[in-house]
C-alpha positions in Angstrom: -4.6 35.2 47.3 -2.1 34.8 44.5 1.5 36.0 44.9 1.3 39.0 42.5 -1.9 40.3 44.0 -0.4 40.0 47.5 2.8 41.8 46.3 0.7 44.6 44.7 -1.4 45.0 47.9 1.8 45.3 50.1 3.3 47.8 47.7 0.1 49.9 47.7 -0.1 49.9 51.5 3.6 50.9 51.7 3.0 53.8 49.4 -0.2 54.8 51.2 1.6 54.7 54.6 4.1 57.3 53.4 1.4 59.5 51.9 2.1 58.6 48.2 -0.2 60.6 45.9 -2.6 59.3 43.3 -1.6 55.6 43.7 -2.7 53.7 40.6 -2.7 49.9 40.2 -2.8 48.7 36.6 -3.4 45.0 35.8 -1.2 44.3 32.7 -1.5 40.5 32.8 -3.4 40.3 29.4 -1.1 42.8 27.6 2.4 42.2 28.7 4.9 39.6 29.9 6.8 42.2 31.9 4.8 41.8 35.0 1.2 41.3 36.3 0.8 44.7 37.8 2.2 48.2 37.5 1.9 50.4 40.6 2.4 54.1 40.0 2.6 56.8 42.6 4.2 60.2 43.1 5.7 62.2 46.0 5.9 65.9 46.5 9.7 66.2 46.7 12.9 64.1 46.5 12.7 63.3 50.2 9.2 61.9 49.9 10.1 60.0 46.7 13.0 58.4 48.6 10.8 57.6 51.6 8.2 56.0 49.4 10.8 53.8 47.6 12.4 52.8 50.8 9.1 51.8 52.4 8.1 49.7 49.4 11.4 47.9 49.4 11.3 47.3 53.2 7.7 46.0 53.3 8.1 43.7 50.4 11.5 42.4 51.7 9.9 41.7 55.1 7.2 39.7 53.3 9.9 37.6 51.6 9.9 39.2 48.2 13.1 39.9 46.4 13.9 43.1 44.5 15.1 42.0 41.1 16.2 45.4 39.7 16.1 49.0 40.7 16.5 51.9 38.3 17.1 55.4 39.8 18.3 56.3 43.3 17.2 58.4 46.2 16.9 61.9 44.9 15.9 60.8 41.5 12.8 62.1 39.8 11.7 58.6 38.8 12.6 55.3 40.6 11.5 51.9 39.2 11.4 48.9 41.4 11.1 45.5 39.6 10.0 42.7 41.8 9.3 40.3 38.9 5.5 40.0 39.3 5.0 43.7 40.0 6.8 46.9 38.9 6.5 49.9 41.1 7.1 53.4 39.6 7.6 56.3 42.0 7.9 59.8 40.5 8.0 63.4 41.5 4.9 65.2 40.3 6.4 66.9 37.3 8.0 63.8 35.8 4.9 61.7 36.4 2.9 64.2 34.3 5.6 64.2 31.7 6.0 60.4 31.3 2.3 59.7 31.7 2.6 55.9 32.1 -1.1 55.6 32.6 -1.7 56.8 29.0 1.0 54.4 27.7 -0.5 51.5 29.5 -4.1 52.5 28.9 -4.9 49.0 27.6 -4.3 47.6 31.1 -7.1 47.5 33.6 -7.1 50.0 36.4 -8.0 48.2 39.6 -8.7 49.3 43.2 -7.1 48.2 46.4 -10.4 46.6 47.2 -10.2 44.4 44.1 -6.7 43.4 45.2 -7.9 42.3 48.6 -10.6 40.0 47.1 -9.7 36.4 47.4 
């Protein structure tokens, strides 16, 4: 499995473990040099958003992947985690609807966790 797929799989699992809602994986390899995947999820409140962010950081760190940049802090309505090959966006519900990243990146390919797990 290539590195970016593995990172996206770990991030998805970390979000799922903390009950992240509507987790979307968007393959942007053909349309952007920013990263290979965007992973987008939301929590119900500030505490859950913080828990989701912390778990993604912890799980990717344990697997040897380094956080390059973080925008937003605990208690924020939108936190962006840039791991180089993947970018994870964690929102509260209201801001996810407002910013609608899925629409902005509609040229990317939505993929499932099962597709990420394929060798």
